[in-house]
C-alpha positions in Angstrom: 20.4 2.3 36.0 18.6 3.3 39.2 15.8 1.4 40.9 13.4 4.1 39.9 14.4 3.7 36.3 13.8 0.0 36.4 10.2 0.6 37.6 9.4 2.4 34.3 10.6 -0.4 32.0 7.7 -2.8 32.4 6.0 -1.9 29.1 9.3 -2.0 27.1 10.2 -5.4 28.7 6.7 -6.8 27.8 7.2 -5.7 24.2 10.7 -7.1 24.0 12.0 -3.6 23.3 15.0 -3.6 25.7 18.6 -4.3 24.8 20.0 -7.6 26.0 21.8 -6.0 28.9 18.7 -4.0 30.0 16.5 -7.1 29.7 18.8 -9.2 31.9 19.0 -6.4 34.5 15.2 -6.0 34.5 14.7 -9.7 34.8 16.7 -9.7 38.1 14.6 -6.7 39.2 11.3 -8.7 38.5 12.4 -11.4 40.9 12.3 -8.9 43.8 9.5 -6.6 42.7 6.0 -8.1 42.8 4.3 -5.0 41.4 6.5 -4.9 38.3 6.1 -8.7 37.8 2.3 -8.3 38.0 2.3 -5.5 35.5 4.5 -7.3 33.0 2.2 -10.3 33.1 -0.8 -8.2 32.4 0.9 -6.3 29.5 2.1 -9.6 28.0 -1.4 -11.0 28.1 -2.7 -7.9 26.4 0.0 -8.1 23.7 -0.8 -11.8 23.1 -4.5 -11.1 22.7 -3.8 -8.3 20.2 -1.5 -10.6 18.2 -4.2 -13.2 17.9 -6.8 -10.6 16.9 -4.7 -9.0 14.2 -2.8 -11.9 12.6 -1.0 -10.1 9.8 2.5 -10.7 8.5 4.4 -7.6 9.8 6.3 -5.5 7.3 10.1 -5.1 7.5 9.9 -1.8 9.3 7.3 -3.0 11.9 9.8 -3.1 14.8 11.3 0.2 13.9 7.9 1.9 13.9 6.9 0.3 17.3 10.2 1.4 18.8 9.7 4.9 17.5 6.2 5.0 19.0 7.1 3.8 22.5 8.8 7.0 23.7 5.6 8.9 22.8 3.5 6.8 25.2 3.9 8.0 28.8 3.9 5.1 31.2 2.9 5.4 34.9 5.4 4.0 37.4 4.3 0.8 39.1 2.9 0.9 42.6 5.3 0.1 45.3 4.2 -2.1 48.2 2.9 -0.2 51.2 2.0 -1.0 54.8 -1.6 -2.3 54.5 -2.1 -2.2 58.3 -3.8 1.1 57.8 -7.2 0.9 56.1 -6.7 4.5 54.7 -3.4 3.5 53.1 -4.8 0.3 51.6 -7.8 2.2 50.3 -5.6 4.8 48.5 -3.4 2.0 47.1 -6.5 0.2 45.7 -7.8 3.3 44.0 -4.4 4.1 42.5 -4.1 0.5 41.3 -7.6 0.6 39.6 -6.6 3.8 37.8 -3.1 2.7 36.8 -3.8 -0.8 35.4 -6.3 0.3 32.7 -4.0 3.2 31.6 -0.9 0.9 31.4 -2.8 -1.7 29.4 -4.2 1.0 27.2 -0.7 2.3 26.5 0.5 -1.1 25.3 -2.7 -1.6 23.3 -2.3 1.7 21.5 1.3 1.0 20.5 0.4 -2.4 19.1 -3.0 -1.7 17.8 -2.0 1.4 15.8 1.0 -0.5 14.2 -1.0 -3.7 13.5 -3.9 -1.7 12.3 -1.7 0.2 9.8 -0.4 -3.1 8.5 -3.9 -4.5 8.1 -5.1 -1.4 6.3 -2.1 -1.4 4.0 -2.4 -5.1 3.3 -6.1 -4.8 2.5 -5.4 -1.8 0.2 -2.8 -3.8 -1.7 -5.0 -6.8 -2.1 -7.9 -4.6 -3.4 -5.6 -2.8 -5.8 -4.2 -6.1 -7.0 -7.8 -7.4 -7.5 -8.7 -4.3 -9.5 -5.7 -4.6 -11.7 -6.4 -8.3 -12.3 -10.0 -7.6 -13.2 -8.9 -4.9 -15.6 -6.4 -7.2 -17.3 -8.9 -10.0 -17.7 -11.5 -7.5 -19.1 -9.0 -6.2 -21.7 -7.8 -9.7 -22.6 -11.4 -10.7 -23.3 -12.1 -7.6 -25.3 -8.9 -8.0 -27.3 -9.7 -11.7 -28.1 -13.2 -10.7 -29.3 -11.8 -7.9 -31.4 -9.2 -10.1 -33.1 -12.0 -12.5 -34.0 -14.4 -9.9 -35.3 -15.4 -10.6 -39.0 -15.0 -6.9 -39.9 -11.7 -6.4 -38.0 -9.0 -4.4 -39.9 -5.3 -4.6 -39.3 -2.8 -1.9 -40.0 0.9 -2.3 -39.1 3.7 0.3 -38.9 7.0 1.3 -37.3 7.1 3.6 -34.4 9.6 6.4 -34.6 12.3 6.0 -32.0 11.9 2.2 -31.9 9.3 -0.6 -32.0 6.6 -1.8 -34.2 2.8 -1.8 -33.8 -0.5 -3.0 -35.2 -3.8 -1.1 -34.9 -6.8 -3.5 -34.9 -10.3 -2.0 -35.2 -13.9 -3.1 -35.6 -16.8 -0.9 -36.4 -19.3 -3.6 -35.4 -17.8 -3.9 -31.9 -17.0 -0.2 -31.8 -13.5 -1.0 -30.4 -9.9 -0.4 -31.4 -6.7 -1.9 -29.9 -3.0 -0.8 -30.1 -0.7 -3.8 -30.2 2.9 -3.0 -29.8 6.3 -4.6 -29.5 9.7 -3.2 -28.6 8.6 0.4 -27.8 11.5 2.6 -26.8 11.5 3.2 -23.0 10.5 6.7 -21.9 11.7 8.6 -18.9 9.3 8.6 -15.9 7.9 12.0 -16.7 6.8 11.0 -20.2 4.2 8.6 -21.6 2.9 7.3 -24.9 -0.6 8.7 -25.6 -3.1 7.3 -28.1 -5.4 9.5 -30.3 -8.2 9.1 -32.8 -7.9 11.3 -35.9 -11.4 12.6 -36.5 -12.1 15.3 -39.2 -8.6 16.7 -38.7 -8.9 16.8 -34.9 -6.9 14.5 -32.5 -9.2 13.1 -29.8 -7.5 11.4 -26.8 -8.0 7.7 -26.7 -6.0 6.8 -23.6 -2.4 6.1 -22.5 0.0 3.2 -23.0 0.8 1.9 -19.5 3.9 3.6 -18.1 7.1 1.5 -18.7 5.4 -1.0 -21.0 7.4 -1.9 -24.2 5.4 -5.0 -25.3 1.7 -5.5 -25.0 -1.7 -4.4 -26.1 -3.9 -1.5 -25.0 -7.6 -1.0 -25.8 -8.3 2.6 -26.9 -11.0 4.5 -25.0 -13.9 5.8 -27.0 -15.1 4.4 -30.3 -13.6 4.5 -33.8 -16.8 5.9 -35.3 -16.0 8.8 -37.6 -12.2 8.3 -37.2 -10.0 7.8 -40.2 -6.8 7.1 -38.3 -5.0 6.4 -35.0 -1.9 8.3 -33.8 0.6 8.0 -31.0 2.5 10.9 -29.4 4.9 11.3 -26.5 3.4 13.4 -23.8 4.0 14.5 -20.2 3.1 11.9 -17.6 -0.7 11.9 -17.2 -1.3 12.8 -20.8 -2.4 16.0 -22.6 -5.7 17.5 -23.7 -4.2 17.9 -27.2 -0.9 16.6 -28.8 2.1 18.6 -27.8 4.6 16.7 -30.1 4.6 15.3 -33.6 3.2 11.8 -33.9 5.6 8.9 -33.6 3.0 6.8 -35.3 0.0 7.5 -37.5 -2.0 4.6 -39.1 -5.2 4.7 -41.1 -8.3 2.9 -40.0 -9.9 2.4 -43.4 -9.9 -1.0 -45.0 
């Protein structure tokens, strides 16, 4: 590695992105190069402040993404000491230094801030999604509890073709229906169980059983008003506008 090469490694050294051999060689270079030492100190201070400002637990691929981003950030070579006996030379050096330092600091900030920002956004999205799922589960649990306790609740039990048993619970007063199931046969990822109300010979979509679920309870969408039965079919992932297969379960809603 040439001396010119060493001058370009300040950013990588500050971010601990050098190999052990390169790090040892650059550490020896720092002892003899005041400009590089100054630059490393400033970049390390910037990295420390960014770390405090975005205190997120990094993901497993954090280092790999930072390492991949470093080659895309062009770093200016450090300024070499010059003879300051000439005012003209000193003035030029000062102007170059003022231009170089912000750009070097910005390069380090961009690498760290983009990576840390991505982690923060992903973490926030995951938290929000988890909160939404939790709220939905609590809402369904409360609705199911009220439905089971409804004075006019009706219960109809049957076997699901292909495996599993189920009970359809319905209340006209609450205008709600639930599909309680146990031991459903697992479906491939491109298939899903879809629920239907049977109304005047028409099958009206009433939602989907969560993908991969084999035991649980799902509240049907819509109301049971005018329906005389509940059916279950196997449909493509995402569901269908109308049934594409024969029902694997069809239970009445009448008392």
